[in-house]
N, C-alpha and C positions, 0 to 999 in steps of 0.2 A: 334551608328556606322555610318560610311560615307556613304552617298548617291551619286552617279554620274551618269550622263548619260554614257550609256554602248553602243550604237548602232547609227550609222548615221540615221537621221530619214528617208531618202532615201532608206537606206537598210531595213527598217521596213514598207515601203509601204506609210510613210507620206511625205508631201510636208512641209519642214521645215518653209517657210515662213508663210503658213496657220497654221502650230501649233502655231507660235508666235501669232496668234489673241488671243490665250486663254490669253495670258499676257496682250496683249492689252487692251482687254476687262475688266478682272478683276481688272485691274490697276486703271481703271475709278471708281470702287466702292471705291478704297482707297482714291483716290484725292477727292471724293465726301464726305469722311467720312462715307461711308455705312459699310465698314469693316475696321478693325484694319489693318490687313495683312492676307496673305493666303500662302500656297503650294500647288502646282499643280504638280501630277506626271503621266505621261502616258507610259505604257509599251505595248510591242508588242512582241511576240514569245520570251517572258521571258526575255525581255531585256528593260532597260529604255531609251526610245526614247526621251523623253521630261521631265524636270525637272525644276522647275521654282519657286522663292518666291518673294514677294512683300510685302512691308509695315511692321508693328510692331507687335511683340508679346506682347510688352508692350508700349504702346504711351507715357505715361507720363516719362518714364524712357528712352524714345528714342531707346528702343531694338528692332533690327530688326528679323523679322522671317528668322529661319535659317534651314538648313535642318535637323538638330538635336532636334528642339524645341518640346518640349512636349505638347501636347494637351488633352483635356478632350474630349473623343470621344462618351460619352455619349451612345446613342443606337447602336452604331456600335460594342458595347460589346454584342449584342444579337446575332448576327454570332457566336462568340467565344463560347458561352453558348450553342448554338444550336449544333456546333460541339463536343463539350464535352458530351453532351447528345448521340449523335449519335456513337461516340466511345465507350460508356457503352452499347448502344443497339447492337453494333457489337460484344460485348463480351457476350451477352446472360444475361444482367442484367435485362432486361425487354423487352416486347412487345411493340409496340406502341400504341396498343388498352388497354394496362392495366390502371385500373383506378389510378388516383393521388393519392387516399386513401390508396393504397397499401404502398405508402412510407410517405405520411401525412396524418395519421388518421383523421383529422380535417376536411379534405374535403370529408368524408363519407355521410354525411346529408346535402345537399346543399339545398338552395332554392333560387327561382328566383322571382324577383321584379314584381309584379303584378298590381301597381298603389299605389297611395297616395303619400306623401311626405316624406322628408328626415326625418322629425320627427316622421311621423307615416306611414312608409312603409307598404304596404301590399304584402305578398309573398306566393308563392305556393311551395310545392317541385319540384325539378327538375325532369324533364322526362327523363335524361340521365345522367350517371354517367359522369363525368370529366375525360377525359382521358388525356394521355401523347400526343398523337397526336393533342388534342384539343389546347393544352398551346404551341405546335410547330407553329401553324397556327394560331394562335390568333383567334380561334374559340370557346374559352372556356366559355365565358360569364363574364370575368373578365374586370376591367376596369383601367382607370388611373384618378386619383384626378383632373388632369389639364384639363379635356376635357369640363367640365360645361356644359354639355348635358342632364344629367340625374340626379334624386335625388340619385342614387346609387352613383355618382360622388362626391356629398356632404358628402355621408356618408364615403367616403376615407378620405375627406378633415378633416372632425371633429375627423377621428382617428389619424391624425397627419400624413397623408402620400401626403400632398399638394406638398411638394417639394422633393419627394422621398421617401426614407424609414423613418419610424417613430424613432425619436430620441433616445427612449428607449429600443427599441425591438431589439433583433438579428434577423437573416435571418428566424429561425424555428419560432419566435414570431410573425413577419411580416406576415408569412404563415397562420398561426393560425388565425389572426385577419381578413387577406382577407376571409378565409374560414367563418367566421362568419356573414360575410355580403352577402346582396344577389346577385345574379349573374343579370346580364342585360337580359339574354335570355337562352334557354336551350343550352349546349353544342351542337356544330356542326351547329347551324342554322343560324348563322350569323357572322361576323367578326368585331371585335372591339380592336383595339390596346390598350394594358393592361400591368399589372405586371407579364403576363403569364410567360414571361422568367425569372423574380425572382424566380417564383415559380419552374421551370426547375432548375434554379441554386440549390435550395435545395434540389431537387430529386438527382442532381449530388452527393451532400453532403452524402445523405442518401445510395445511391447505390454504391458510391465508398469506403465510409468511411474516406474520407478526406474533409478538408474545400475546399471550392471553390476556394479560392486564391491557396492552395497548389495542387489542381488537375490543375488548368491552369499551375502553374509554371511548374511542373514536367512532365505534360504530353502534354502539348502544347507549351508552351512559349520557355522552354530551349531545347527541340528537334528542334524548328524552329529558333533558333537563336533570338527571340525577347525578347533581354535583358533589354528593357526600357519600358516594358508594365506590369502594375500591378494596384491594388486598391489603392496604395499610392506613392507618389514621394518620392525617396531618398533625404533627406537635402542637399546632395552634389551637387544634380541636381538643386536645386532652381533656378539658374538664368536662367535655360533653359525652365521654366514652361511658358506658354502663360498666359496674364491675360485675363479673362472672360469678355466679352462685353454684354450689352442688347441694342436693339433697342428702342431709343426714338419715338415720335409719328409721326416724320418726316423720320424714317428710318435711322437715324442716331447713328454711334456707341458710347455709353457711357458706363464707367466701371459698372460693376454690382452692385447694392446697397450694396450687401453683400460681396463684394470682398475681404475685408480683412478677414473674418470669413472663406471663401471659402479657400482663400490662405493658412490659417493655418491650415484647415482641410486636404489639399491635402497630407501633410506629416504625417499623421496618419492613419492607419488602421481602417476603418469605423467598427462600432459594427454590422451593417447588410451588407453583402457583395453583391451587386447588380449585379446579371448576366443579368440584363435588362439594365444598364446603369451607372456601376461604374468605367469604366477604364480610365487609362490615356496610351497614347500611341505615337510613333513617325512614321512619314512617314516610315522609314526604316523598324520597325517591322510590320506595318500593311500592307505594301507592300510586306512582307514575308507571311504574312497571305493570301492575296490575290492569290499569286503565288501559295500556295499549293492549292487552291480551283481551279484555272484555270488547275493545273495538276492533278486535279481530286484526292486529298488526299494526294498528296507525293511532298516533295521538297527536293533537295539535297540528294536523297537516305533514306529519313525519311519518313515514311508512317503513318498518323493519320487516316486515312479513305481510305476504300476500294473504287475503282473507281465507283461502280455500288451505292454504298450508296450516294457519291455526285452527281451523275446523279440523284437518286431518290429524294433526298433533293431540287434539284434546279428544279424541274417540279411544275406545279400549283396543289396543293393538296386541293384547296376549292372545297366544294361540288358541283357536277355537272359541274366542270369545270369553273364555274362561275367568274367572274372579281370582282375587288374590288368595282368597280361602281355600281354593283348589290348586292353586298352582306356586305358592310361596312356600319355599322351606322354612320350616319353623314357624315361630311367630315373630312379628314385627311390631312395634309399639307406634311408629309413625302414621301407621293406617289401620283403620278397622277393615279387615279384610273381606267380610261378607259383602256382596252387593258391589263391588268396588274393582273396577278393573285398571290398567295401565296403559297410557298413551306415551307419546314421545316427550317424556319430561316430566309429566303429571301423573298423579292418581285421579282416575275418573269414575264419578259415579254412575253406576248403571241402572241400580235397582235400590232406591232409598228405603224401601221395605227391609229387604235383605240385611241393608246397613245399619238398621234400626236407629235411624238418625233423620231429623227433618232435614231435607235436602231437596234437590231436583234433580231428574236425570239429565246427566251432561255437565254437572258441575265438576270443576277441575280443581287440584290444590295441591299444596304440600306443605311443610312442617322443617324445623331444625331443631338440631340437637338441644340449644338451650330452650325450649318449648315456644318458640316463636311458631307462627301458623299464618297461613293466607288460604282465601280460597276464591273462585270466580264462578259466579252461577248466571251464565247468559240467559236462562230461561226467566229469571228475575231483575235481569240488569241491575245485578248485584257484586260486588267485591268487598271483603272482609279481611281485616289484618290485625294480627295481635302479636305483641313484642313484649318481650320479657328476657331474662336471662338466668335461668335455672336449668340445670344438667342432673339426670336426664331426661329427655321430653315424656317419658312413661311415666314419672313421678305422680302427676296430677292428671286427671281425665279434662283437661283446660279443654281441647278441640271439641269434643262430644258436646260438651256443656255449652260452648259459644255458639254451637248451632242451635241448641235449643233456645238460648236466649235470643238470637237474632231473628229466628225465623217466627218466634212466637211474637214479636213485636211488628210484624208485617200484617197488615190488616186491610189491605185494599182490594 
């Protein structure tokens, strides 16, 4: 569906010339070969005040980024899964303190890494059940294969999870495999970005009786008018799909070495539906999603969540009110750790001064592996979306710079 600017920037409290600094700045990334192309959207008070595109969705084909371009949003799938879980929570399907094993029995006898190597790990029984709130807050003790920080990460790679889901397993099988490997820590004692949201996706399936794609389609996407979002791309829309790029050692964008394979796979529903990173979407669709969040669960007469639920999800739930600098294992590029906590599916700004980025307390956000990003700032009645296709997201400081450029343009 078409996107367009809906309000004069001045009417929304922006200086139009200052907003154009977004385009000027990120155009330089494209001209320097650091990004293939991008789309930026800034909305205030429910109306789009700035919408721009620059560069290519496919450099070799000379195909530009357009407002209806389809992007791999990777971990921006996680907030969708978190919304799905909380919809079921609102229906009484479970309590946040319920053990994960109530829905996935293989999580009943968990063990924690206690030393040794990936070939000979030493483990001990977990001191706490893994609970649904641990999955939502990434305090579960699970991990990702791509971290390369711990022998457990290597166990995930050996089991076939280095590039997402294992090829031969469905979602239930993936969850059973993760449950068989040791945790990094007792649930609730630290923060580690992980496959936790994929496990939540399986709980959605068990609790609802629907496959994850069906739940998303019937309960979230169709009600919100998100007609282009899903785990696969319709072949009729092949020319709208952006090519995936990776950064070379100099930070320049190069086609992903498996681009042909990835391109072909985009049109087939995967065997394992990844609630942690499997969706394709457009600016129109994800803007609808962020507007629903900004309006505390409702958009155009459709209510997915109660207002108190969204308020609860977007507070810092880390133990003791800690920030990610204190509680996270290692460093993680998706978030600026200082001054930022984590809610039920979102990073949450507690202290903009500590975060060293212009923002508001209560802003919540997340991003994806291919350098996509969004945030919602309830204090400013603001949503921001940036879509591109460059892996990894740590290559360039896109997210912090985007904050600078958006907030300096607010002058009301």
